[in-house]
C-alpha positions in Angstrom: 2.5 -8.5 -24.5 5.4 -5.8 -23.0 2.2 -4.0 -21.8 1.5 -6.5 -19.3 4.9 -7.4 -18.2 4.7 -4.6 -17.5 1.8 -4.5 -14.7 3.3 -7.6 -13.7 6.5 -5.9 -12.2 4.3 -2.7 -11.3 2.0 -5.0 -9.5 5.4 -7.4 -7.4 6.3 -3.6 -7.2 3.4 -3.5 -4.6 3.9 -6.6 -2.9 6.8 -5.9 -2.1 6.7 -2.1 -1.2 6.5 -1.1 2.4 6.1 2.1 2.7 2.9 3.3 3.3 2.7 7.1 3.5 5.0 9.5 2.8 4.5 10.5 6.3 6.2 7.8 7.7 9.2 6.6 9.7 11.6 8.3 7.3 9.9 12.0 6.6 11.8 14.7 6.9 14.8 13.1 5.5 16.1 13.2 2.6 16.1 10.1 1.3 12.3 10.1 1.3 12.4 13.0 -1.0 14.8 11.2 -3.9 13.4 9.2 -7.0 14.5 5.6 -4.9 12.2 6.3 -1.8 9.2 7.1 -3.8 8.2 4.6 -5.5 8.1 2.3 -2.4 5.9 4.9 -1.0 1.7 3.9 -2.2 0.7 8.2 -1.4 3.5 9.3 -3.9 2.2 6.5 -6.2 -0.8 6.8 -5.7 -0.6 10.7 -6.7 1.7 9.8 -9.4 -0.3 7.1 -11.4 -3.9 7.3 -10.2 -6.0 4.7 -10.9 -3.1 3.2 -13.1 -3.8 -0.4 -11.6 -5.3 -2.9 -9.5 -7.8 -1.5 -6.6 -5.8 -2.0 -3.3 -5.5 -4.5 -0.4 -5.5 -2.9 3.2 -5.9 -4.4 6.9 -4.8 -2.3 9.6 -5.4 -3.0 13.2 -6.9 -0.4 15.6 -4.7 -0.6 18.0 -1.1 -0.6 16.2 1.0 2.1 17.8 2.6 2.5 14.7 -1.2 4.6 14.1 -0.5 7.8 14.5 3.3 8.4 14.5 4.0 6.0 10.7 1.4 4.9 9.2 -0.5 7.6 9.0 -4.0 6.7 6.8 -5.6 9.8 6.2 -2.5 10.7 3.7 -2.9 7.4 1.6 -7.4 7.8 1.4 -7.2 11.3 0.6 -4.9 10.2 -3.0 -7.0 7.8 -2.9 -10.7 9.4 -3.1 -8.4 11.9 -5.4 -6.9 9.9 -7.9 -9.7 8.0 -8.5 -8.0 4.4 -7.3 -10.4 1.4 -5.7 -9.0 1.4 -2.0 -10.5 -1.6 0.3 -8.8 0.1 3.6 -10.0 -2.9 6.6 -10.0 -1.9 10.2 -9.5 -4.3 12.7 -10.2 -4.0 16.3 -7.8 -4.8 19.0 -4.8 -5.6 16.6 -1.9 -4.5 16.6 1.3 -5.0 14.0 2.9 -7.9 14.9 2.9 -11.3 13.6 -0.3 -12.7 14.5 -2.0 -10.2 12.7 -0.3 -10.9 9.6 -1.1 -14.8 9.6 -4.6 -13.9 11.1 -5.5 -12.0 7.5 -2.8 -12.8 5.1 -4.5 -15.8 3.1 -6.6 -12.7 1.7 -4.2 -10.7 0.1 -3.2 -13.7 -1.3 -5.9 -13.8 -3.2 -6.5 -10.9 -3.9 -2.6 -10.5 -5.5 -3.0 -14.1 -7.1 -6.9 -12.6 -8.8 -4.6 -9.4 -10.2 -1.2 -12.1 -11.2 -3.3 -14.2 -13.2 -5.7 -12.1 -15.3 -2.6 -10.5 -16.4 
């Protein structure tokens, strides 16, 4: 039972997590290198834990103004490949980083997380 609870805790952390890669907006700061920040860094988590969790679903707009400067999906994709992590990266043409983008695709993400939560 404790193992199931730990899986749920990790899943909830992934739902609440927001840092896409260690190359993101806090790059170059001591905070990012700290354990406190590393637990929210998707690339770091994959490198540390490998395929020890559920598959990852990401929707990302190709017109996102933060795509190159902060989100930098290439390190995440490379870490997932090295760590044998199933990554579903859905690139959405003509979408930016907006509430409209989130509201358009949120239902599939809620379904994705519910599927994993109910499997526990």
